[in-house]
N, CA, C and O atoms as CSV, one atom per row, in Angstrom:
chain,resi,resn,atom,element,x,y,z
A,1,MET,N,N,1.003,57.510,-14.309
A,1,MET,CA,C,0.782,56.122,-14.699
A,1,MET,C,C,-0.041,56.109,-15.993
A,1,MET,O,O,-1.149,56.644,-16.022
A,2,THR,N,N,0.481,55.514,-17.041
A,2,THR,CA,C,-0.182,55.558,-18.336
A,2,THR,C,C,-1.394,54.647,-18.441
A,2,THR,O,O,-2.217,54.825,-19.339
A,3,ILE,N,N,-1.523,53.674,-17.543
A,3,ILE,CA,C,-2.678,52.786,-17.617
A,3,ILE,C,C,-3.983,53.573,-17.478
A,3,ILE,O,O,-5.018,53.162,-18.001
A,4,PHE,N,N,-3.929,54.702,-16.775
A,4,PHE,CA,C,-5.113,55.519,-16.575
A,4,PHE,C,C,-5.119,56.721,-17.514
A,4,PHE,O,O,-5.593,57.797,-17.151
A,5,LYS,N,N,-4.595,56.535,-18.707
A,5,LYS,CA,C,-4.571,57.609,-19.688
A,5,LYS,C,C,-5.973,58.191,-19.850
A,5,LYS,O,O,-6.963,57.463,-19.924
A,6,GLU,N,N,-6.030,59.499,-19.901
A,6,GLU,CA,C,-7.317,60.197,-19.994
A,6,GLU,C,C,-8.088,59.768,-21.246
A,6,GLU,O,O,-7.539,59.739,-22.348
A,7,ILE,N,N,-9.319,59.448,-21.064
A,7,ILE,CA,C,-10.208,59.174,-22.190
A,7,ILE,C,C,-10.889,60.487,-22.489
A,7,ILE,O,O,-11.751,60.939,-21.735
A,8,SER,N,N,-10.501,61.095,-23.586
A,8,SER,CA,C,-10.953,62.456,-23.859
A,8,SER,C,C,-12.449,62.535,-24.156
A,8,SER,O,O,-13.099,63.507,-23.772
A,9,SER,N,N,-12.999,61.543,-24.822
A,9,SER,CA,C,-14.402,61.638,-25.171
A,9,SER,C,C,-15.066,60.258,-25.201
A,9,SER,O,O,-15.039,59.574,-26.224
A,10,PRO,N,N,-15.655,59.858,-24.087
A,10,PRO,CA,C,-16.345,58.570,-24.105
A,10,PRO,C,C,-17.504,58.557,-25.092
A,10,PRO,O,O,-17.870,57.497,-25.600
A,11,ARG,N,N,-18.084,59.714,-25.369
A,11,ARG,CA,C,-19.182,59.796,-26.336
A,11,ARG,C,C,-18.697,59.362,-27.725
A,11,ARG,O,O,-19.393,58.636,-28.435
A,12,VAL,N,N,-17.496,59.814,-28.101
A,12,VAL,CA,C,-16.952,59.447,-29.414
A,12,VAL,C,C,-16.722,57.941,-29.487
A,12,VAL,O,O,-17.034,57.312,-30.499
A,13,ILE,N,N,-16.178,57.362,-28.421
A,13,ILE,CA,C,-15.960,55.912,-28.387
A,13,ILE,C,C,-17.301,55.192,-28.533
A,13,ILE,O,O,-17.430,54.258,-29.324
A,14,ARG,N,N,-18.301,55.636,-27.758
A,14,ARG,CA,C,-19.626,55.014,-27.791
A,14,ARG,C,C,-20.235,55.102,-29.184
A,14,ARG,O,O,-20.774,54.121,-29.695
A,15,GLN,N,N,-20.149,56.275,-29.792
A,15,GLN,CA,C,-20.744,56.464,-31.122
A,15,GLN,C,C,-20.024,55.626,-32.174
A,15,GLN,O,O,-20.669,55.080,-33.069
A,16,LYS,N,N,-18.699,55.517,-32.082
A,16,LYS,CA,C,-17.953,54.690,-33.030
A,16,LYS,C,C,-18.355,53.220,-32.919
A,16,LYS,O,O,-18.338,52.481,-33.904
A,17,LEU,N,N,-18.714,52.812,-31.708
A,17,LEU,CA,C,-19.145,51.430,-31.501
A,17,LEU,C,C,-20.611,51.222,-31.863
A,17,LEU,O,O,-21.085,50.087,-31.922
A,18,GLY,N,N,-21.324,52.311,-32.105
A,18,GLY,CA,C,-22.727,52.222,-32.477
A,18,GLY,C,C,-23.643,51.815,-31.334
A,18,GLY,O,O,-24.680,51.190,-31.558
A,19,LEU,N,N,-23.266,52.165,-30.115
A,19,LEU,CA,C,-24.061,51.790,-28.947
A,19,LEU,C,C,-24.826,52.986,-28.394
A,19,LEU,O,O,-24.366,54.125,-28.473
A,20,ASN,N,N,-25.999,52.709,-27.834
A,20,ASN,CA,C,-26.697,53.796,-27.135
A,20,ASN,C,C,-26.084,53.916,-25.743
A,20,ASN,O,O,-25.305,53.058,-25.327
A,21,GLN,N,N,-26.434,54.976,-25.027
A,21,GLN,CA,C,-25.824,55.214,-23.723
A,21,GLN,C,C,-26.066,54.076,-22.750
A,21,GLN,O,O,-25.153,53.677,-22.028
A,22,ASN,N,N,-27.267,53.555,-22.719
A,22,ASN,CA,C,-27.566,52.486,-21.772
A,22,ASN,C,C,-26.702,51.260,-22.028
A,22,ASN,O,O,-26.129,50.703,-21.091
A,23,ASP,N,N,-26.600,50.834,-23.271
A,23,ASP,CA,C,-25.809,49.645,-23.598
A,23,ASP,C,C,-24.314,49.861,-23.306
A,23,ASP,O,O,-23.643,48.974,-22.779
A,24,PHE,N,N,-23.813,51.033,-23.653
A,24,PHE,CA,C,-22.398,51.348,-23.455
A,24,PHE,C,C,-22.036,51.377,-21.975
A,24,PHE,O,O,-21.096,50.707,-21.548
A,25,TRP,N,N,-22.774,52.146,-21.204
A,25,TRP,CA,C,-22.419,52.367,-19.801
A,25,TRP,C,C,-22.761,51.196,-18.909
A,25,TRP,O,O,-22.073,50.969,-17.913
A,26,SER,N,N,-23.801,50.444,-19.230
A,26,SER,CA,C,-24.168,49.313,-18.370
A,26,SER,C,C,-23.092,48.231,-18.376
A,26,SER,O,O,-22.972,47.484,-17.404
A,27,LYS,N,N,-22.314,48.131,-19.442
A,27,LYS,CA,C,-21.245,47.129,-19.510
A,27,LYS,C,C,-20.111,47.413,-18.528
A,27,LYS,O,O,-19.312,46.526,-18.229
A,28,VAL,N,N,-20.037,48.648,-18.025
A,28,VAL,CA,C,-18.998,48.996,-17.048
A,28,VAL,C,C,-19.612,49.352,-15.693
A,28,VAL,O,O,-18.936,49.904,-14.825
A,29,GLY,N,N,-20.908,49.031,-15.516
A,29,GLY,CA,C,-21.549,49.234,-14.235
A,29,GLY,C,C,-21.943,50.661,-13.914
A,29,GLY,O,O,-22.057,51.032,-12.746
A,30,VAL,N,N,-22.152,51.465,-14.951
A,30,VAL,CA,C,-22.545,52.860,-14.767
A,30,VAL,C,C,-23.956,53.033,-15.320
A,30,VAL,O,O,-24.291,52.476,-16.366
A,31,THR,N,N,-24.774,53.803,-14.621
A,31,THR,CA,C,-26.127,54.060,-15.115
A,31,THR,C,C,-26.076,54.947,-16.349
A,31,THR,O,O,-25.073,55.612,-16.609
A,32,GLN,N,N,-27.158,54.949,-17.100
A,32,GLN,CA,C,-27.239,55.797,-18.287
A,32,GLN,C,C,-27.095,57.256,-17.904
A,32,GLN,O,O,-26.410,58.009,-18.596
A,33,SER,N,N,-27.729,57.672,-16.815
A,33,SER,CA,C,-27.645,59.081,-16.414
A,33,SER,C,C,-26.234,59.444,-15.959
A,33,SER,O,O,-25.758,60.548,-16.225
A,34,GLY,N,N,-25.565,58.515,-15.273
A,34,GLY,CA,C,-24.172,58.767,-14.881
A,34,GLY,C,C,-23.273,58.871,-16.102
A,34,GLY,O,O,-22.410,59.746,-16.172
A,35,GLY,N,N,-23.473,57.978,-17.064
A,35,GLY,CA,C,-22.695,58.027,-18.298
A,35,GLY,C,C,-22.945,59.303,-19.073
A,35,GLY,O,O,-22.028,59.862,-19.676
A,36,SER,N,N,-24.178,59.761,-19.060
A,36,SER,CA,C,-24.509,61.016,-19.737
A,36,SER,C,C,-23.731,62.182,-19.133
A,36,SER,O,O,-23.275,63.073,-19.851
A,37,ARG,N,N,-23.586,62.170,-17.822
A,37,ARG,CA,C,-22.812,63.237,-17.162
A,37,ARG,C,C,-21.350,63.176,-17.578
A,37,ARG,O,O,-20.729,64.214,-17.809
A,38,TYR,N,N,-20.785,61.958,-17.677
A,38,TYR,CA,C,-19.398,61.834,-18.123
A,38,TYR,C,C,-19.247,62.305,-19.567
A,38,TYR,O,O,-18.254,62.941,-19.919
A,39,GLU,N,N,-20.227,61.993,-20.389
A,39,GLU,CA,C,-20.174,62.422,-21.790
A,39,GLU,C,C,-20.327,63.934,-21.925
A,39,GLU,O,O,-19.904,64.521,-22.921
A,40,SER,N,N,-20.928,64.554,-20.926
A,40,SER,CA,C,-21.122,66.010,-20.956
A,40,SER,C,C,-19.948,66.759,-20.345
A,40,SER,O,O,-19.980,67.986,-20.242
A,41,GLY,N,N,-18.914,66.033,-19.940
A,41,GLY,CA,C,-17.713,66.711,-19.460
A,41,GLY,C,C,-17.338,66.463,-18.020
A,41,GLY,O,O,-16.255,66.869,-17.597
A,42,ARG,N,N,-18.193,65.809,-17.246
A,42,ARG,CA,C,-17.827,65.500,-15.863
A,42,ARG,C,C,-16.651,64.533,-15.876
A,42,ARG,O,O,-16.609,63.596,-16.673
A,43,ARG,N,N,-15.717,64.771,-15.000
A,43,ARG,CA,C,-14.513,63.937,-14.932
A,43,ARG,C,C,-14.865,62.532,-14.450
A,43,ARG,O,O,-15.574,62.358,-13.459
A,44,MET,N,N,-14.351,61.528,-15.176
A,44,MET,CA,C,-14.579,60.139,-14.797
A,44,MET,C,C,-13.545,59.722,-13.752
A,44,MET,O,O,-12.366,60.046,-13.891
A,45,PRO,N,N,-13.968,59.014,-12.715
A,45,PRO,CA,C,-12.999,58.469,-11.761
A,45,PRO,C,C,-12.092,57.451,-12.460
A,45,PRO,O,O,-12.484,56.849,-13.459
A,46,ARG,N,N,-10.907,57.268,-11.941
A,46,ARG,CA,C,-9.946,56.338,-12.552
A,46,ARG,C,C,-10.514,54.938,-12.778
A,46,ARG,O,O,-10.330,54.383,-13.861
A,47,PRO,N,N,-11.195,54.350,-11.797
A,47,PRO,CA,C,-11.716,52.995,-12.044
A,47,PRO,C,C,-12.701,52.939,-13.218
A,47,PRO,O,O,-12.709,51.967,-13.974
A,48,VAL,N,N,-13.512,53.956,-13.368
A,48,VAL,CA,C,-14.468,53.988,-14.483
A,48,VAL,C,C,-13.720,54.142,-15.797
A,48,VAL,O,O,-14.029,53.459,-16.773
A,49,ARG,N,N,-12.743,55.031,-15.827
A,49,ARG,CA,C,-11.941,55.210,-17.051
A,49,ARG,C,C,-11.280,53.899,-17.455
A,49,ARG,O,O,-11.271,53.534,-18.631
A,50,GLU,N,N,-10.726,53.192,-16.467
A,50,GLU,CA,C,-10.038,51.944,-16.779
A,50,GLU,C,C,-11.020,50.887,-17.258
A,50,GLU,O,O,-10.707,50.123,-18.172
A,51,LEU,N,N,-12.194,50.832,-16.661
A,51,LEU,CA,C,-13.210,49.878,-17.126
A,51,LEU,C,C,-13.655,50.199,-18.548
A,51,LEU,O,O,-13.833,49.288,-19.357
A,52,VAL,N,N,-13.836,51.463,-18.862
A,52,VAL,CA,C,-14.199,51.862,-20.235
A,52,VAL,C,C,-13.109,51.414,-21.203
A,52,VAL,O,O,-13.404,50.889,-22.277
A,53,ARG,N,N,-11.853,51.621,-20.822
A,53,ARG,CA,C,-10.747,51.214,-21.686
A,53,ARG,C,C,-10.736,49.696,-21.876
A,53,ARG,O,O,-10.619,49.215,-23.003
A,54,LEU,N,N,-10.857,48.944,-20.786
A,54,LEU,CA,C,-10.811,47.485,-20.876
A,54,LEU,C,C,-11.963,46.912,-21.694
A,54,LEU,O,O,-11.765,46.051,-22.552
A,55,VAL,N,N,-13.156,47.397,-21.417
A,55,VAL,CA,C,-14.351,46.829,-22.049
A,55,VAL,C,C,-14.540,47.314,-23.483
A,55,VAL,O,O,-14.812,46.513,-24.377
A,56,HIS,N,N,-14.398,48.610,-23.704
A,56,HIS,CA,C,-14.764,49.161,-25.012
A,56,HIS,C,C,-13.585,49.399,-25.955
A,56,HIS,O,O,-13.776,49.463,-27.170
A,57,ILE,N,N,-12.386,49.530,-25.424
A,57,ILE,CA,C,-11.231,49.728,-26.303
A,57,ILE,C,C,-10.470,48.412,-26.473
A,57,ILE,O,O,-10.149,48.012,-27.593
A,58,GLU,N,N,-10.185,47.741,-25.348
A,58,GLU,CA,C,-9.474,46.462,-25.402
A,58,GLU,C,C,-10.403,45.291,-25.720
A,58,GLU,O,O,-9.935,44.194,-26.024
A,59,GLN,N,N,-11.731,45.520,-25.650
A,59,GLN,CA,C,-12.740,44.501,-25.965
A,59,GLN,C,C,-12.649,43.274,-25.048
A,59,GLN,O,O,-12.745,42.137,-25.511
A,60,ILE,N,N,-12.464,43.513,-23.757
A,60,ILE,CA,C,-12.415,42.430,-22.780
A,60,ILE,C,C,-13.803,42.231,-22.193
A,60,ILE,O,O,-14.419,43.175,-21.697
A,61,ASP,N,N,-14.287,41.004,-22.252
A,61,ASP,CA,C,-15.592,40.666,-21.685
A,61,ASP,C,C,-15.406,40.395,-20.193
A,61,ASP,O,O,-14.893,39.345,-19.805
A,62,LEU,N,N,-15.821,41.334,-19.374
A,62,LEU,CA,C,-15.612,41.218,-17.935
A,62,LEU,C,C,-16.333,40.038,-17.318
A,62,LEU,O,O,-15.944,39.570,-16.249
A,63,THR,N,N,-17.367,39.552,-17.965
A,63,THR,CA,C,-18.086,38.404,-17.411
A,63,THR,C,C,-17.250,37.129,-17.486
A,63,THR,O,O,-17.548,36.149,-16.804
A,64,LYS,N,N,-16.205,37.140,-18.311
A,64,LYS,CA,C,-15.362,35.962,-18.461
A,64,LYS,C,C,-14.051,36.047,-17.679
A,64,LYS,O,O,-13.289,35.081,-17.637
A,65,VAL,N,N,-13.791,37.192,-17.064
A,65,VAL,CA,C,-12.564,37.369,-16.293
A,65,VAL,C,C,-12.779,36.818,-14.891
A,65,VAL,O,O,-13.744,37.177,-14.217
A,66,ARG,N,N,-11.896,35.963,-14.466
A,66,ARG,CA,C,-12.002,35.370,-13.134
A,66,ARG,C,C,-10.859,35.907,-12.275
A,66,ARG,O,O,-9.765,36.174,-12.771
A,67,LYS,N,N,-11.127,36.057,-11.001
A,67,LYS,CA,C,-10.144,36.614,-10.080
A,67,LYS,C,C,-8.822,35.846,-10.118
A,67,LYS,O,O,-7.750,36.450,-10.074
A,68,GLU,N,N,-8.898,34.524,-10.200
A,68,GLU,CA,C,-7.656,33.755,-10.190
A,68,GLU,C,C,-6.801,34.020,-11.436
A,68,GLU,O,O,-5.577,33.901,-11.374
A,69,TYR,N,N,-7.427,34.378,-12.565
A,69,TYR,CA,C,-6.653,34.729,-13.759
A,69,TYR,C,C,-5.824,35.986,-13.497
A,69,TYR,O,O,-4.663,36.075,-13.896
A,70,LEU,N,N,-6.432,36.939,-12.829
A,70,LEU,CA,C,-5.728,38.176,-12.513
A,70,LEU,C,C,-4.590,37.925,-11.529
A,70,LEU,O,O,-3.519,38.520,-11.645
A,71,ILE,N,N,-4.827,37.047,-10.564
A,71,ILE,CA,C,-3.796,36.721,-9.583
A,71,ILE,C,C,-2.627,36.000,-10.262
A,71,ILE,O,O,-1.465,36.295,-9.982
A,72,VAL,N,N,-2.937,35.062,-11.148
A,72,VAL,CA,C,-1.882,34.346,-11.875
A,72,VAL,C,C,-1.054,35.332,-12.705
A,72,VAL,O,O,0.175,35.258,-12.700
A,73,ALA,N,N,-1.704,36.240,-13.407
A,73,ALA,CA,C,-0.983,37.224,-14.215
A,73,ALA,C,C,-0.094,38.105,-13.338
A,73,ALA,O,O,1.048,38.396,-13.694
A,74,GLU,N,N,-0.622,38.522,-12.199
A,74,GLU,CA,C,0.150,39.355,-11.276
A,74,GLU,C,C,1.374,38.605,-10.744
A,74,GLU,O,O,2.467,39.167,-10.679
A,75,LEU,N,N,1.191,37.336,-10.363
A,75,LEU,CA,C,2.307,36.524,-9.869
A,75,LEU,C,C,3.346,36.287,-10.960
A,75,LEU,O,O,4.547,36.379,-10.707
A,76,LEU,N,N,2.891,35.984,-12.158
A,76,LEU,CA,C,3.807,35.754,-13.269
A,76,LEU,C,C,4.634,37.001,-13.549
A,76,LEU,O,O,5.848,36.923,-13.732
A,77,LYS,N,N,3.981,38.131,-13.579
A,77,LYS,CA,C,4.684,39.400,-13.842
A,77,LYS,C,C,5.726,39.676,-12.765
A,77,LYS,O,O,6.821,40.141,-13.078
A,78,ALA,N,N,5.408,39.401,-11.506
A,78,ALA,CA,C,6.327,39.665,-10.396
A,78,ALA,C,C,7.469,38.653,-10.330
A,78,ALA,O,O,8.611,39.024,-10.057
A,79,GLN,N,N,7.168,37.371,-10.579
A,79,GLN,CA,C,8.155,36.320,-10.382
A,79,GLN,C,C,8.971,35.978,-11.630
A,79,GLN,O,O,10.086,35.466,-11.533
A,80,ASN,N,N,8.403,36.267,-12.798
A,80,ASN,CA,C,9.118,35.961,-14.039
A,80,ASN,C,C,8.763,37.012,-15.088
A,80,ASN,O,O,8.040,36.721,-16.041
A,81,PRO,N,N,9.273,38.235,-14.913
A,81,PRO,CA,C,8.881,39.329,-15.810
A,81,PRO,C,C,9.248,39.098,-17.282
A,81,PRO,O,O,8.538,39.560,-18.176
A,82,ASP,N,N,10.348,38.389,-17.535
A,82,ASP,CA,C,10.728,38.127,-18.936
A,82,ASP,C,C,9.694,37.233,-19.623
A,82,ASP,O,O,9.278,37.506,-20.749
A,83,LEU,N,N,9.285,36.167,-18.937
A,83,LEU,CA,C,8.273,35.284,-19.504
A,83,LEU,C,C,6.943,36.019,-19.657
A,83,LEU,O,O,6.248,35.846,-20.658
A,84,TYR,N,N,6.591,36.832,-18.675
A,84,TYR,CA,C,5.357,37.626,-18.744
A,84,TYR,C,C,5.366,38.512,-19.993
A,84,TYR,O,O,4.380,38.567,-20.728
A,85,THR,N,N,6.473,39.196,-20.225
A,85,THR,CA,C,6.588,40.084,-21.393
A,85,THR,C,C,6.502,39.285,-22.688
A,85,THR,O,O,5.846,39.708,-23.640
A,86,LYS,N,N,7.159,38.138,-22.724
A,86,LYS,CA,C,7.125,37.294,-23.924
A,86,LYS,C,C,5.702,36.810,-24.214
A,86,LYS,O,O,5.250,36.849,-25.358
A,87,LEU,N,N,4.998,36.354,-23.172
A,87,LEU,CA,C,3.619,35.883,-23.353
A,87,LEU,C,C,2.688,37.016,-23.754
A,87,LEU,O,O,1.794,36.828,-24.579
A,88,LYS,N,N,2.893,38.171,-23.182
A,88,LYS,CA,C,2.059,39.326,-23.515
A,88,LYS,C,C,2.236,39.688,-24.991
A,88,LYS,O,O,1.257,39.969,-25.681
A,89,LYS,N,N,3.472,39.683,-25.474
A,89,LYS,CA,C,3.710,39.979,-26.896
A,89,LYS,C,C,3.083,38.921,-27.789
A,89,LYS,O,O,2.508,39.247,-28.828
A,90,SER,N,N,3.187,37.668,-27.399
A,90,SER,CA,C,2.575,36.586,-28.183
A,90,SER,C,C,1.047,36.736,-28.240
A,90,SER,O,O,0.426,36.502,-29.276
A,91,ALA,N,N,0.470,37.123,-27.125
A,91,ALA,CA,C,-0.984,37.304,-27.073
A,91,ALA,C,C,-1.443,38.430,-27.994
A,91,ALA,O,O,-2.498,38.336,-28.620
A,92,LYS,N,N,-0.654,39.485,-28.073
A,92,LYS,CA,C,-1.016,40.619,-28.930
A,92,LYS,C,C,-0.975,40.246,-30.406
A,92,LYS,O,O,-1.696,40.828,-31.218
A,93,LEU,N,N,-0.130,39.275,-30.756
A,93,LEU,CA,C,-0.004,38.868,-32.157
A,93,LEU,C,C,-1.158,37.995,-32.622
A,93,LEU,O,O,-1.345,37.809,-33.824
A,94,ARG,N,N,-1.929,37.462,-31.694
A,94,ARG,CA,C,-3.058,36.594,-32.050
A,94,ARG,C,C,-4.186,37.337,-32.645
A,94,ARG,O,O,-5.204,36.739,-32.993
């Protein structure tokens, strides 16, 4: 599954964003010491990898995501995949 594509170096992502470890990792619910272990080579669990991707690569503010938005997106994708794909492409162009 490509959604969980390996993040080879969270340290590089963090440094490119100009964030210290505490600021970077706290946005995904990981302690600074836990993030330090991931930056030192410990394998990140899939949920952590996906949160890092969403928050720091896709720039999604998790504080603004509501459960019902996710449910609506899931229903739209299942019930009308063509419209879902069209809307997703339109969103990327913004």
